[in-house]
C-alpha positions in Angstrom: -0.7 -25.5 3.4 -3.2 -25.9 6.0 -3.8 -30.0 5.5 -8.0 -29.6 5.3 -9.9 -32.0 7.9 -13.0 -32.5 9.1 -13.9 -31.5 12.7 -14.8 -34.3 15.8 -18.7 -32.2 15.6 -18.6 -33.4 11.6 -17.4 -36.6 11.4 -20.1 -37.4 14.0 -22.8 -36.0 12.4 -22.3 -35.9 8.9 -23.3 -39.1 6.7 -20.8 -41.0 4.6 -21.9 -39.7 1.6 -22.0 -36.0 3.1 -18.6 -36.7 4.2 -17.4 -38.1 0.8 -19.1 -35.3 -1.3 -17.1 -33.0 1.3 -13.7 -34.5 0.4 -14.5 -34.7 -3.3 -15.7 -30.7 -3.2 -12.4 -29.5 -1.0 -9.7 -32.3 -1.2 -9.5 -34.2 -3.9 -6.8 -32.4 -6.6 -7.2 -35.5 -9.4 -5.8 -32.8 -11.9 -2.3 -33.1 -10.0 -0.1 -35.6 -11.1 0.5 -38.7 -8.9 1.2 -42.0 -10.4 3.9 -41.4 -13.0 6.8 -42.8 -14.4 9.4 -40.9 -12.2 7.3 -41.8 -9.3 6.8 -45.7 -10.0 10.0 -46.2 -10.7 11.6 -43.9 -7.7 8.9 -45.9 -5.6 10.4 -49.9 -6.8 14.1 -48.5 -6.2 14.1 -46.9 -3.0 11.4 -49.7 -2.2 13.5 -52.6 -2.8 16.5 -50.7 -1.1 14.5 -50.1 1.8 13.1 -53.9 1.7 16.5 -54.9 2.6 16.7 -53.1 6.1 13.8 -54.7 7.0 15.1 -58.2 5.7 18.1 -57.7 7.7 16.8 -56.1 10.7 13.5 -58.9 11.2 16.0 -61.4 10.7 17.4 -60.7 14.0 15.0 -58.4 15.7 11.8 -59.8 14.8 10.6 -56.1 13.8 9.5 -54.5 10.6 10.3 -50.9 10.6 7.7 -48.4 8.6 9.8 -47.1 5.5 7.0 -44.4 4.5 8.1 -41.5 6.2 11.9 -42.4 5.4 11.1 -42.7 1.9 9.3 -40.0 1.1 12.5 -37.7 2.7 15.1 -39.1 0.8 12.3 -39.0 -2.9 11.4 -35.4 -1.9 15.6 -34.7 -1.0 16.5 -36.6 -4.1 14.1 -34.9 -6.9 15.0 -31.2 -4.7 18.7 -31.8 -5.5 18.3 -33.2 -9.6 15.6 -29.6 -9.7 18.6 -27.6 -8.6 21.0 -29.0 -11.3 18.4 -28.6 -14.1 18.3 -32.7 -13.9 14.6 -32.7 -13.6 11.7 -31.1 -11.4 10.1 -31.0 -8.0 8.2 -34.1 -7.5 4.3 -33.0 -6.3 3.0 -33.3 -3.3 0.7 -36.5 -4.8 3.2 -38.1 -6.6 5.3 -38.4 -3.2 2.6 -40.0 -1.7 2.2 -42.4 -4.8 5.9 -43.3 -4.3 5.7 -43.5 -0.9 2.7 -46.6 -1.3 4.8 -48.2 -3.9 8.3 -47.8 -1.2 5.9 -49.1 1.8 4.5 -52.0 0.5 7.6 -53.1 -0.7 9.4 -52.4 2.9 6.8 -55.2 4.6 6.0 -57.3 2.0 9.2 -59.7 3.5 7.8 -60.6 7.0 6.8 -64.0 6.2 10.8 -64.5 5.4 11.2 -64.6 8.8 8.1 -65.7 10.6 5.6 -68.2 9.0 8.1 -70.0 6.2 11.1 -70.0 8.1 8.7 -71.5 11.3 7.9 -74.2 8.7 11.7 -74.8 7.7 12.7 -75.3 10.8 10.1 -78.0 11.3 10.2 -79.7 8.1 13.7 -78.7 7.9 12.9 -78.2 4.1 13.9 -74.9 2.4 10.8 -74.2 0.4 12.1 -73.1 -2.5 12.7 -69.6 -3.7 10.1 -69.0 -6.5 7.4 -70.9 -4.1 8.1 -68.5 -1.6 7.9 -65.3 -3.8 4.7 -66.6 -5.6 3.3 -66.8 -2.2 3.9 -63.9 -0.4 3.0 -62.4 -3.8 -0.9 -64.2 -3.6 -0.9 -63.3 -0.2 -0.4 -59.7 -0.4 -3.2 -59.2 -3.7 -5.9 -60.6 -1.0 -4.6 -58.2 1.2 -5.1 -55.4 -1.1 -9.1 -57.0 -1.9 -10.0 -56.9 1.3 -8.8 -53.3 2.3 -10.7 -51.7 0.1 -14.3 -52.1 1.1 -13.1 -52.0 4.9 -11.5 -48.1 3.5 -15.4 -47.2 3.3 -15.3 -46.9 7.2 -12.3 -47.0 8.4 -10.9 -43.6 6.6 -13.8 -42.5 5.0 -16.4 -42.5 7.8 -14.8 -42.9 10.8 -12.0 -40.8 9.7 -9.5 -42.8 12.1 -5.8 -40.8 12.4 -3.8 -44.4 11.6 -0.9 -42.2 13.6 2.4 -43.3 10.9 0.1 -42.2 7.9 -0.8 -39.1 9.1 2.5 -38.8 9.7 3.5 -39.6 6.4 0.5 -37.1 5.1 2.2 -34.1 7.6 5.6 -34.7 6.1 4.6 -34.3 2.8 2.6 -31.1 2.9 5.2 -29.6 4.9 7.8 -30.3 2.4 6.0 -29.7 -0.5 4.4 -26.5 0.7 7.0 -25.1 2.7 7.0 -21.7 0.3 3.9 -20.5 1.8 4.9 -19.1 5.6 2.1 -21.9 7.3 3.9 -24.5 5.1 7.7 -23.2 6.0 6.6 -22.7 10.0 5.7 -26.3 9.9 9.0 -27.8 8.3 11.1 -26.0 10.6 8.9 -27.7 13.1 9.0 -31.0 11.6 13.1 -30.5 10.5 13.8 -29.8 14.2 11.5 -32.4 15.8 13.3 -34.4 13.4 17.0 -33.6 14.3 16.3 -33.8 18.4 14.6 -37.2 18.0 17.9 -38.4 15.6 20.0 -37.5 18.5 18.4 -39.0 21.4 18.1 -42.5 18.9 22.3 -41.7 18.6 22.8 -41.1 22.1 21.1 -44.3 23.2 22.4 -47.3 20.9 25.0 -47.8 23.2 26.7 -49.9 19.8 27.2 -46.6 18.3 28.4 -45.3 21.5 30.9 -47.6 23.2 32.4 -47.4 19.6 32.5 -43.4 19.8 34.0 -43.1 23.0 36.7 -45.8 22.7 34.5 -48.4 24.1 34.8 -49.9 27.4 35.3 -46.0 28.5 32.1 -45.0 28.9 30.7 -45.2 32.5 28.5 -48.2 33.8 25.7 -45.9 34.8 25.1 -43.8 31.2 25.2 -47.2 29.5 22.3 -48.6 32.3 19.9 -45.8 32.7 20.4 -44.2 28.8 20.0 -47.9 26.7 17.0 -49.2 27.7 15.8 -47.5 30.0 18.1 -50.5 32.4 17.8 -47.8 35.3 16.4 -51.2 37.8 19.9 -53.4 36.6 21.7 -50.0 38.1 19.4 -49.8 40.9 20.2 -53.6 42.1 24.0 -53.1 42.4 22.9 -50.2 44.8 20.9 -52.7 47.1 17.5 -51.2 45.6 15.4 -53.5 44.1 12.1 -51.9 43.3 9.1 -54.1 42.6 5.3 -55.3 42.9 4.7 -58.7 45.0 8.9 -59.3 45.1 8.6 -59.0 41.3 11.0 -56.4 40.1 9.8 -53.9 37.7 11.7 -54.2 34.7 10.6 -58.2 34.7 6.9 -56.7 34.5 8.4 -54.5 31.3 7.5 -51.4 34.6 10.3 -48.9 32.7 11.3 -45.4 31.1 12.7 -45.8 27.9 14.6 -42.3 26.3 13.1 -43.0 22.4 10.4 -40.1 21.8 9.4 -42.1 18.7 6.3 -43.7 21.2 5.6 -40.5 23.2 5.0 -38.7 19.4 3.2 -41.7 18.3 0.6 -41.0 21.5 0.6 -37.7 20.6 -0.9 -38.5 17.0 -3.4 -41.0 18.7 -5.3 -38.9 21.3 -6.0 -39.0 24.9 -9.1 -41.6 24.9 -6.6 -44.0 23.2 -3.5 -42.6 25.9 -6.0 -43.6 28.4 -7.2 -46.8 27.8 -4.0 -48.4 26.8 -2.2 -47.2 30.4 -5.9 -48.7 31.9 -5.1 -51.5 30.3 -1.4 -52.0 31.2 -1.6 -50.8 34.6 -4.0 -54.1 34.7 -2.3 -56.2 33.3 1.4 -55.4 34.2 1.1 -53.4 37.5 -2.1 -55.9 38.7 -2.3 -59.0 37.4 0.7 -59.9 36.1 1.9 -60.3 39.8 -0.8 -61.9 41.1 -0.8 -64.5 38.5 3.6 -65.0 39.1 2.9 -64.8 42.5 0.3 -68.0 42.4 2.8 -70.0 39.6 0.5 -69.5 36.8 2.6 -67.2 34.5 6.3 -69.2 34.3 10.0 -68.2 34.2 12.2 -68.7 31.4 15.9 -69.2 32.7 15.2 -67.7 36.0 13.3 -64.6 34.3 9.6 -63.6 33.8 9.1 -60.0 31.3 7.5 -59.7 28.2 7.5 -63.3 26.7 6.5 -65.2 29.8 3.7 -62.0 30.9 2.1 -62.6 27.2 2.0 -66.2 27.2 -1.2 -65.8 29.4 -2.0 -61.9 29.0 -2.3 -62.8 24.4 -5.5 -64.6 24.8 -7.8 -62.0 26.9 -6.0 -59.1 24.9 -7.1 -60.5 21.3 -10.6 -61.4 22.8 -11.6 -57.9 24.0 -10.0 -56.6 20.6 -11.8 -59.3 18.3 -15.6 -58.6 20.0 -15.3 -54.9 19.8 -13.9 -54.7 16.1 -16.4 -57.1 15.2 -19.7 -55.1 16.8 -18.4 -52.0 15.9 -17.9 -52.9 12.0 -21.9 -54.6 12.0 -23.0 -52.5 14.0 -23.1 -49.9 11.3 -24.6 -51.8 8.4 -25.6 -48.5 6.3 -21.9 -48.1 5.3 -21.4 -51.8 4.9 -24.6 -51.8 2.7 -22.8 -48.5 1.2 -19.8 -49.8 0.6 -21.4 -51.9 -1.7 -23.7 -49.8 -3.3 -24.0 -49.8 -7.9 -23.0 -53.4 -7.6 -26.5 -53.4 -9.4 -27.5 -51.6 -12.1 -31.2 -51.0 -10.5 -31.0 -47.2 -9.8 -28.5 -44.6 -9.7 -25.7 -45.1 -7.5 -24.8 -43.1 -4.4 -21.6 -43.1 -4.3 -19.9 -40.4 -5.3 -16.2 -41.2 -5.3 -17.3 -44.3 -7.5 -15.2 -43.2 -10.4 -11.5 -42.6 -8.4 -12.3 -45.8 -5.4 -10.7 -48.9 -6.2 -14.5 -51.0 -7.3 -16.5 -53.0 -4.9 -17.1 -55.8 -7.3 -13.6 -56.2 -7.9 -13.0 -57.2 -4.4 -16.3 -59.4 -4.8 -15.8 -61.4 -7.5 -11.3 -60.8 -6.5 -11.8 -62.6 -2.9 -13.3 -66.0 -3.9 -11.3 -65.9 -6.8 -7.4 -65.6 -5.1 -8.6 -67.1 -2.0 -9.0 -70.4 -4.4 -6.1 -69.9 -5.5 -4.5 -69.5 -2.3 -6.4 -72.5 -0.7 -4.7 -74.8 -3.8 -1.0 -73.5 -3.1 -1.3 -74.3 0.1 -3.1 -77.7 -0.3 0.2 -78.4 -2.8 2.8 -76.9 -1.5 2.4 -77.1 2.3 -0.4 -80.1 2.7 -3.0 -78.2 3.6 -6.2 -80.0 3.7 -8.7 -78.3 0.9 -11.5 -77.4 4.0 -8.8 -75.6 6.4 -7.2 -73.8 3.5 -11.5 -72.6 3.2 -11.7 -72.1 6.4 -8.6 -69.4 6.8 -10.6 -66.9 4.0 -13.3 -65.6 6.2 -10.5 -66.1 9.6 -8.6 -63.3 7.3 -11.7 -60.8 7.3 -12.1 -60.9 11.1 -8.2 -61.1 11.9 -8.0 -57.9 9.0 -10.3 -55.8 11.4 -8.7 -56.5 14.6 -5.1 -55.6 12.5 -6.7 -52.5 11.0 -8.8 -51.0 14.1 -5.2 -51.6 16.1 -3.3 -49.9 13.1 -5.6 -46.6 12.5 -5.6 -46.2 16.5 -1.9 -46.9 17.7 0.1 -47.4 13.9 0.5 -50.5 16.2 -0.4 -54.0 14.0 -0.5 -57.5 16.2 0.7 -59.3 13.6 2.0 -61.8 15.8 -0.8 -62.0 18.0 -3.1 -62.7 14.9 -0.9 -65.5 14.4 -1.1 -67.0 17.6 -4.6 -66.7 17.5 -4.6 -68.2 14.5 -2.8 -71.5 15.8 -5.1 -71.6 18.6 -8.0 -71.8 16.3 -6.2 -74.8 14.1 -4.8 -76.6 17.2 -8.6 -77.7 18.2 -9.6 -77.9 14.1 -6.3 -80.1 13.4 -5.2 -80.9 16.3 -1.3 -82.1 16.3 -0.5 -81.0 12.4 2.2 -78.6 13.2 2.5 -77.8 9.7 -0.6 -76.6 9.4 -1.5 -75.1 12.4 2.0 -72.5 11.1 1.3 -71.5 7.4 -3.0 -71.3 8.2 -1.2 -68.9 10.5 0.9 -67.2 8.2 -2.2 -66.6 5.9 -3.6 -64.8 8.3 -1.8 -63.0 9.9 0.1 -62.0 6.4 -3.4 -61.0 4.4 -4.5 -59.1 7.6 -1.1 -57.5 8.0 -1.2 -55.8 4.1 -4.6 -54.7 4.3 -4.0 -52.7 7.5 -0.6 -51.5 5.9 -2.0 -50.7 3.0 -5.2 -48.8 4.7 -2.1 -46.6 6.2 -0.8 -45.8 3.4 -4.4 -44.8 1.8 -4.7 -42.2 4.3 -2.1 -40.0 4.0 -3.4 -39.9 0.5 -6.5 -39.4 1.5 -5.6 -36.3 3.5 -4.0 -34.5 0.8 -6.6 -35.7 -2.2 -5.1 -38.3 -4.0 -6.9 -41.3 -6.1 -7.2 -44.3 -4.1 -7.1 -46.3 -7.0 -3.4 -44.9 -7.8 -2.2 -46.2 -4.3 -4.2 -49.8 -5.1 -2.0 -50.3 -8.0 1.0 -48.6 -6.2 1.1 -51.4 -3.5 1.1 -54.0 -6.3 4.4 -52.5 -7.9 5.8 -52.2 -4.7 5.0 -55.9 -3.5 7.2 -56.7 -6.6 10.1 -54.2 -6.1 10.2 -55.8 -2.9 10.0 -59.2 -4.0 12.8 -59.4 -6.7 15.3 -57.8 -4.2 15.0 -59.1 -0.4 13.8 -62.8 -1.8 16.9 -63.4 -3.3 19.1 -61.8 -0.5 17.5 -63.5 2.1 18.1 -67.0 0.2 21.5 -66.6 -1.6 23.1 -64.2 1.1 21.5 -65.2 4.7 19.8 -68.4 4.6 22.8 -69.7 1.8 21.2 -73.3 1.2 21.7 -74.5 5.1 19.2 -74.8 7.0 21.2 -75.3 9.7 21.7 -71.2 9.5 18.2 -70.3 11.5 18.0 -69.7 14.6 22.0 -69.4 15.0 24.2 -66.0 16.1 24.0 -65.1 12.5 20.4 -66.5 11.4 18.3 -65.6 14.6 14.5 -65.5 13.6 13.4 -64.7 16.6 10.2 -64.6 15.7 9.7 -67.6 13.4 11.5 -69.3 16.7 8.0 -68.0 18.3 5.8 -69.7 15.9 7.5 -72.5 16.1 7.2 -72.8 20.1 3.4 -71.8 19.7 3.0 -74.5 17.1 5.0 -77.3 18.8 3.2 -76.3 22.7 -0.1 -77.0 20.5 1.1 -80.0 19.4 0.4 -81.5 23.2 -3.9 -80.0 22.9 -5.1 -77.2 24.4 -4.6 -78.4 28.0 -1.5 -75.7 27.9 -3.8 -72.9 28.1 -4.9 -72.6 32.3 -8.4 -72.1 33.3 -7.4 -68.5 34.1 -6.7 -67.6 30.9 -9.6 -69.6 29.5 -11.6 -67.4 31.9 -9.8 -63.9 30.5 -11.1 -64.8 27.0 -14.7 -64.6 28.0 -14.2 -61.7 30.1 -12.2 -59.6 27.2 -15.3 -60.7 24.8 -17.5 -59.4 27.0 -15.6 -55.9 28.0 -14.8 -55.2 24.1 -18.5 -55.3 23.9 -20.1 -53.4 26.4 -17.4 -50.9 25.8 -18.7 -50.5 22.2 -22.3 -51.0 23.3 -21.6 -47.5 25.6 -19.8 -45.6 23.3 -22.9 -45.8 20.9 -25.8 -45.0 23.6 -23.1 -42.0 24.6 -23.3 -40.6 20.7 -19.3 -41.4 21.4 -18.4 -39.8 24.6 -17.1 -42.6 26.1 -13.6 -42.1 28.0 -12.4 -45.1 26.4 -11.0 -47.8 23.3 -11.6 -51.3 23.7 -9.0 -51.8 21.4 -6.7 -50.0 22.9 -7.7 -51.9 26.1 -6.8 -55.5 24.9 -4.0 -53.8 22.5 -2.4 -52.8 26.3 -2.0 -56.6 27.4 0.6 -57.8 23.9 2.6 -54.5 24.0 5.1 -54.4 27.0 3.8 -51.4 29.6 7.6 -49.5 28.8 5.5 -48.4 24.8 2.2 -47.8 26.8 3.7 -45.3 29.5 5.5 -43.6 26.4 2.2 -43.5 24.1 0.0 -42.5 27.3 2.8 -39.8 27.5 2.6 -38.3 24.6 -1.2 -38.6 24.2 -1.3 -36.8 28.2 1.5 -33.7 27.6 -0.2 -32.8 24.1 -3.9 -32.9 25.1 -2.9 -30.3 28.3 -1.2 -27.8 25.6 -4.8 -28.6 23.7 -6.9 -27.4 26.7 -4.1 -24.7 27.3 -4.3 -23.1 23.6 -7.8 -23.9 24.1 -8.4 -21.8 27.5 -6.0 -19.2 25.5 -8.2 -19.2 22.5 -11.5 -18.5 24.4 -9.7 -15.6 27.0 -8.3 -13.6 23.6 -12.5 -14.1 22.1 -13.6 -12.4 25.0 -11.3 -9.8 25.4 -12.1 -8.9 21.7 -16.0 -9.1 22.3 -15.7 -6.3 25.2 -13.1 -4.0 23.0 -15.7 -4.1 20.6 -18.6 -3.5 23.0 -17.4 -0.5 24.9 -19.2 2.4 25.4 -19.2 5.6 23.7 -17.9 2.6 20.7 -20.0 2.1 17.7 -20.9 -1.5 17.0 -21.7 -1.3 13.6 -19.2 1.4 12.8 -16.4 0.2 10.2 -12.6 0.0 12.4 -9.9 2.6 11.4 -7.2 0.0 10.7 -7.1 -3.7 10.5 -6.3 -5.3 14.0 -2.5 -6.0 14.4 -1.4 -10.0 14.0 -1.7 -11.2 18.1 0.7 -13.3 18.7 0.3 -16.5 20.2 2.0 -18.1 22.8 4.5 -21.2 21.9 1.4 -23.7 23.7 -1.1 -22.2 21.3 1.4 -23.1 18.0 2.5 -25.9 19.9 -1.4 -27.6 19.8 -1.7 -26.2 16.0 0.9 -27.8 14.6 1.0 -31.4 16.8 1.2 -33.5 13.6 4.2 -31.4 12.6 6.1 -31.9 15.6 5.1 -35.6 15.8 6.2 -36.4 12.7 9.3 -35.1 12.6 10.2 -36.8 15.6 8.7 -39.9 14.5 10.8 -39.6 10.9 13.3 -38.4 12.8 14.1 -41.7 14.7 13.0 -43.6 12.3 15.4 -43.0 9.8 18.4 -42.8 12.7 16.5 -46.5 13.4 17.4 -47.7 10.0 20.3 -46.7 10.0 21.5 -47.6 13.0 20.1 -51.7 13.2 21.8 -52.1 9.6 24.5 -50.4 10.7 24.4 -52.2 14.4 24.1 -55.9 11.9 26.7 -55.4 9.4 29.5 -53.5 10.9 29.3 -52.6 14.8 29.4 -56.4 15.7 33.1 -56.5 14.0 34.0 -52.9 15.5 33.2 -53.9 18.9 35.5 -56.4 19.0 38.6 -53.8 19.3 40.6 -53.3 22.4 41.0 -49.4 21.5 40.0 -46.7 19.8 42.6 -46.6 16.8 41.8 -50.6 16.3 37.9 -49.7 16.2 38.4 -46.3 13.9 40.7 -48.6 11.4 37.8 -51.7 11.8 35.0 -48.7 10.8 37.5 -47.9 7.7 37.5 -51.1 6.4 33.9 -50.6 5.5 33.9 -47.7 3.4 34.4 -48.4 -0.2 38.4 -48.2 -1.8 
């Protein structure tokens, strides 16, 4: 069944109340089972398992992988098998949606373990007690829920922003559960095909797996350097060719291609405006500013090389400033939306909130944020020595940073948690100079709550698309938080740390994100003189550009072709990912334009045939018109979400599997000297 959505024209023209009324009438499926016992248990079990993958991956790479689509497909397959065995019945689409909300929150709840908490432990040389860590992470997650729902009115109900990963999850569920109909079956085939292609490519581009499969050292060097992570520049350098800008190799400016399709599909979901804005910001940062700044010694190398980390030290500040001012202006420039979110709190007169009975009451957030915020402030002072007034200041900062995080997540599916943490560290570098523990833990508060807020709205997006109850997803988020903490935190402490603080920063537990947080805090101990004058200028320029773009969008009735959030975000992403996302948005934009031209041609031909000489336009036709076979590009344009969702799902599933395999198995396998020895080591990991 095709998902019902408003057109861009309707989104712009209709009021919030009209949009809520339309959704309640056309999309809401309140009588369908949603947060049931089996969906809750399944979500908690899958979420707990998938949270372990993010613990391992986060410890090794600093990244957390989205597990929503993964859990959707696993749960669907599980209950389909049980149904055919006569041991149960298929899940409803909304049960699967409630389940994925639980699993997703469990998957990303453990990020503080390998960011702020790990950095705090390294700085203080003490291991935070397990119980304290669990309570701290749980309270931050609850605060994120309370911040999220007032924002839902604006970002999801009113603006109808895409939240690409959430949209992909919604399309996946719709295709899987509605595949008995012809259209649904076709979407399911596209979904499966895109997933298989993406998964196969992820497998081929994993150098560890391919080395293990192809007798280790027998892989040609050119295959290794071109396919894996786009290291074409390394191969060209060996041939005496070093393309670059102002003497800086392209590779060190992150200007290279990537063979993964995941970001290309993400670009297809985000649209051409965001794609063009990202490309424009990326070109400005990496092709123009970075080479000039490197040439003048403003951006310095590390171990003789530049790369993403060194460039971002400068670029971060202007990019975040642009995102901050544009997010704040866009939010406060629509006071009616803000006021509508607080309707019904007064008993005077009837409420105009038509969704009041199914939304999480805004009153809960108004009461809950100060209460839970007070708990955070108290725990921060007792456990981490954060002065109470500095802790209180972190709560309004959470609101500002949540706006930035949600804006970014809504249009690109990327939550800039690291950038927001650094911005908080800079703020507290001024307010509490040379207080390194306060610097770290206040950054942990703002970044993690903002991340929870943005990710919860990402979870709510598919529920909104499919007609689910938002309250159920709020409850599911809390259940998932519990499931993720109960399993992943003990594994972190008992399996990875093992009571030895010295394991942090080692080959076994590299925690790169925590090392970054620690490094920024140590730099700020010296004061803000480390920030180059050009970076301070970039903050001012970025802030002005953010406001100007938003004002221009309003004056042109949203026809201005740029996004300020995407422009700023381009300064904290590497150009490889920017290029991939632009490419995806551009390719699907071309398909849409060609499909639109085909439809216009068909309509013109139809009008000509009905007004041909000698034909009575009022006479009934003798037979229904034969179905028109749509060309491939029209089918692709009409099914963009299904294709992109399949690519994201397949690549993500394979990526999670390969990441865990690479951490747990392949390091030992790659020590083998022959294919037989490698296979023997692989088999040794299988159950006896």
